[in-house]
N, C-alpha and C positions, 0 to 999 in steps of 0.2 A: 688735816688738810688746812693750809693757811689761806686766809681771805685774800682777795686781789689787792695789789699794791695801791695805796692811796684811798682805800675805802674808808678808813678811819677819818681822813681829812674831809671827805665828802659828807659824812653823816650829819655833823652839826649844821652845815649849810642847808641840807635837805630838811632837817627838822624845823629850822627857822622859816623856811619857805612854806612848809605845811601850816605852821601856826599863823603865818601872815595871811595865807589864803583862807583859812578858817575864819579869821577875824573879818576879812573882807566880805565873806559870804553872810555872816551875821549882820554886818553893817548894811549891806545892800538889801537884804530881805526886809529890814525894818523901815526902809525908805519907801515912800510912795512913788508912783509913776511920775508925778509932776516934779517931785524932788530930784529924781534921777535925771529927768529931762533938763532941769535947771542947774544941775550940779556943775562944779568947776571942772576944768580939763583934767585935773589929776584924778578925780573920782570917775569921770567919764571914761578915761583911759583904762581904769581898773575894771569898769563894767564891760568895756569892749574886750578886755583881755579874757573875761570869763567865757565869751563866745568864740574865742580864737581856738585854733587847732592846738596851740601849746597848752591851754588850760584843759582842753578836752582830750588830752593824751593822743593827739593826732587823729581824732574822730570828728568829722563835721557834724554840726548840730542838725537835727532833723528839719527838713524844709517843710513849709506849710503847703499842703495839698488842697487845691480848690476842686471841689466836685461839682461839675456842671450837670444840671438835670437833663440837658439836651443829649448828653452822651448815653443816656439810658433809653432814648426814644425807640431804639431798635428792639428793645425787649417788650414794648407794648404791642398789642395786636393791631394790625393795620385797620384804619377806618375807611369805610366805604362811603364816599360823598353822596352816593345815590341811595343809601340805606333808608333815608327819610322821604324818598320820592315814591309816589304811587306807581304800582306796576300794572301794566295793561295786559289783559288776557280775555279772549272771547268777547271782545267789545266792551268789557268792564275795566274800570280802574280800581285796583285793590291797594289799600294802604291807608295812611293817615289822611283824614278829612277834618274840616273845620266847620263848626256849626255857624250858620250865617247870623244868628242872633247875638251871640257873645264871643264868637271866635274860639270856643272850646274845642280842643283837639280830641279826635276819636278815630278808631279804626273801623273802616267800612268799605262799601263798594258803591260805585256809581257808574253811569254810562260814560265811557271815555270821550275825550274831546274829538278823536277821530270818528267815533260813531255818530256824534252829533253833527260833525261836518259832512259825513256821508249822507245822512238823512236830509240835511239841508240841500245838498247838491241834487239829490233825487227829486225833491220838491221843486227846485228851480227848473230842472229839466222837464218836468211834467207841465208846469205852468208857464211855458215859454209863449211869446206872442204868436209864434207860428202854429200853435196847436189850434186847429179849427174844429175840434170836436164840440159837441153840445155840452153845456154846463153840467147836466146830470151825469153824463158819462165821465167827464173830467173829475167831477166831485167823487164819484164812486171809486175811481182809481186812486184818488188822493186819500179817501177814507180807508181803503184797503191797505195802502202804504203806511198810514199813520197807526192804524189799529194793529198791524203786524209788528211794527217797530216798538210800540208801547207795550204790547203783550210780551215781547222778548225782554225788554228792559223794564220789568215790573218789580224788581227787587232792589234793595239798597236805597241810597239817597238819590232821588229822582227829580227833586224840585228844580235845581238849577238847569238841568238838561231839558226838562219839560217846558219851563218858561222860555228858554231860548228857541225851542222848536215852535212853540205857540206863536211867539213874536214873528218868527220867520214865515210861518204859514199865513198869518194875517197879512203881512206885508206883500207876499207873493200873490195871494188870492185877490187882494184889493187892487193891485196893479194889473192883474190879469183881467179882472172884470171892468176896470176903468178903460183899458184899451178896447175891450170888446164893445162897450157901450159908449165909446167916444166921450168920456168924461175928461174935460180939459184939466181940472185941478187934481189934487191928490186923491179925492174921493173919500175922505174920511167921514164926511157927513152922510153921503149916500150909502157907502159900504162901511158902516161902523164896526167896531169890535164885536158888539152884541149881534149885529146882523150876520156877520160872517159865521160866528159860532152858534147862531140861533136859527134864523130863518133859512139860511143857506145850508144848514145841517153839516157843517164841517166839524170833525171831532176836536174838542178842547181837552188837551191832555191834563192840564191842571184841574179841570173840573172832574175828570174821571179819577184823578189821583185823590182828590178830596172826597169824592162820592162813590160812584160805581166803579168797579174794576175796569181798567182800560181795555180789556178784551171784549167787553160787552158792546156789540154793534148797535147803533141806534136803529 
């Protein structure tokens, strides 16, 4: 079988082209990036010809693929923005708490804000100016209310809630007695903090927290 017509004339040209390309590859590989960037137009055109379709036998050079980390976000588990917030149940807040001395984070339980607000509202309803009952009767109702609340909330972190309730109790009792005794001023000197939680026998939650259990009635 005879070879195609003109093949013998094409072989020398093809061999010379291969030798030329091999020489170009060796020359370009020895040059640095800066040398190729500053090379004359003749060398630059040779470099460009290596990336052309003609040099790659009709195959495009592989394109650079940029991988964005955001495209893989759907593979990560969803984050719950409320996962670090305390959960309320049975009047308590369960979850992360922070120690008041140094801000150290720990898991615990404490009376919820709604529970503190409810006991404050009940205290305010009891010590309204329209309550005409005698002070011993009003005090006994107040003591039963405070002792029952503190007996239920006798677990976990209680200091912030107890302090808030104590401050509210002192403010309401002082205002209640000032109106009843026609004291024109705030009455802090006549009905001091020690008098309210001492002579008047109103339960002091923080004192019970640091000493006797809160359910011990005076």
